[in-house]
N, C-alpha and C positions, 0 to 999 in steps of 0.2 A: 556479602555477595546480595543477600537475600533483599537488602533494601535496594540496591542496584535492579534487582530483577523487577519488583514492586514497581519502581518508580517507572521504567520502560514499560512496564505492562500499562499501567494508569494512565499515562502517556498515550498509547497506543490504542488502547482503549476509548479514553475521550476522543482523540480526533476521529476515528470510526465513527462512534455514535454521532459527533456533531456532522461529519460529512455523509452518513446513510441519507441526511434530509435533502441531497441532492439530487437523489433520485426523483424524488415527486417533486422537485423544482425541473428537474429534465422533463418529465413527463406532461406539467402543464403547460412549458414553453414550446414544446411538441404541440402539443395539444391547441394551443392560440395559435401557431404559425399553420397547423391544418384547415382552421376555421379562419384564419385571415387568406390564406392562398386560395381554398378551394370555394369559399362562399362568397369572398369579398374581393376576389381576384388582387389583393393586396401582398405584397412579397416583403419581407426584411432581412437582408442578409445577416444584420448584426443576431436577429433571432435564430438563426440557422446557424451562424457560427458559435451564440453563447451555447447550445446544445451541445457542440462539438468539445467546447472550453470545459463545461461542466461534468460532460462525461469523463473526459481526462483526467481531470482534480480528482471526481470520483475514484476512478480504480487505481490512479496512482498514489492517492494517501490512505485509499481503503484496503491495499493491499497487504498493510501492516498490521491491520487489524484481522483482515482473514489468517495472516499467519499467527497472529495471537491466539484466534479462537481455534486454532487447528483445523480450520475449514478449507485448507486449501486444498488443492488436488495433490494427490498423492496415490503412488503407486504402492500399494500397501495388500499387495499378494501373500508377501511373507510377514508383513510388519503386524498387520492386525491378530495374527495367531502369536506374535512373538511373546518371551515372559518380559517383563517391565524394565529389567536392568538392560535387555537386549535391545528394546526401543530408544531407551535413552543413550545407547552407546549409538545407534543407528542417527539419532537426532545431532548427540555431541559431534560424530564423524561427518555428517551430512553438513552440516552448519559450520565446520570449520573449513573444511576442503571444497564446499560446493558453495553454500548461499554466501558466506562472507567474501571470497574470491570475488564472485559475480557481482556484487554490491559495489567493491573497491574498484572492478574493472567498470563498470556500469561509469562511475564517476569520473573517473582516469579517462576513459574514451569517449567522454560526452563534454568535457572540459573544455575545449575549443569551441565545438559546436554551440555552446549555451552562450559562453563567453563571445563569440562572433555575433549572435543573434543579438545580446544585450548591447555591443557598442554601437550596432546600427539601428536599437530600437526596432526590431524588425517586427512590421505589421502585415495584415491581411494581403493577399493580391488581389482582392477584391475592393473596387473604390469605396464603398460603404461599410467594407468588413471592420472588424474589431482589430485595435492597433496594439495587440498584446501580446503577438507570439511569442518575442522575447520573454516575459512574463510565463508563459503557458510552458516555454521550453524549460524553465528552473525546476518543474516539477520532475521532471528527470533525477535530479540531485535529490528531490525531497523523497522520492521512491524510493532510492538507493540508503540513502540516511536513515530514513524509516522501521523499513526492512530490516537494513542490517543492526540495526539497534534491537529490534524483533527478534533478529538471529542471535545475538548475543545473550537477550535473554533468557531464549528456549536453549543454548548451549549451557548456559549457568545451570537453568534447571535440570538440564540433564546431568552436568555434572555431579551436582548435589544429590540427586538420585541414585547414581553409581557409586559415589561415596560414601551414602548412606544404607547402601543397600535394601534401596527401598521396595517396598511388597508392591505398590502400585505407583504408577508414572501416567504422567499426561502432560505432551508438550503445548498442550493449551496455558494460556495466561489466566490469571487470576483477576476478577474484576477489582476495583480499586476498591479499598475497605476491607478485602476479604485478606485472610491468611494466606502464605505460600505454602 
């Protein structure tokens, strides 16, 4: 089980580290778009849409990295003060009964939506827009799979902590190469 947890942690860590560079790319494209538009009175729909695409990809693939780092938004009024075993139990139950079912429902409910977009190779409604909406919609599944996998790692980590009577517990994953 620890091997699977480490593999999932490493996968989401590496994906998260890779896609965080998209934030810089988004800023550079936005800067270029503003300069071109307001200084030279030139506008490119492709540049504007690429910002939307990159932003969507950043957040859809970066969500699993946030879960890996335990940096997601959490209502932790009670969780913060809880003992390690209680935290592990909350993560175990929350992962099993909230996180994983939502990820499964997301794939299930978006299945026709994404497939129909692929069938017609859906593209931008703008004449010179990017012809890749069908590919962008696929990131709904990527999001659900990556977050679901990280949820499985979180559940496994919580299970091991409960079973082992851990004195300390963190839902955060480990960086590749470190011990669990």
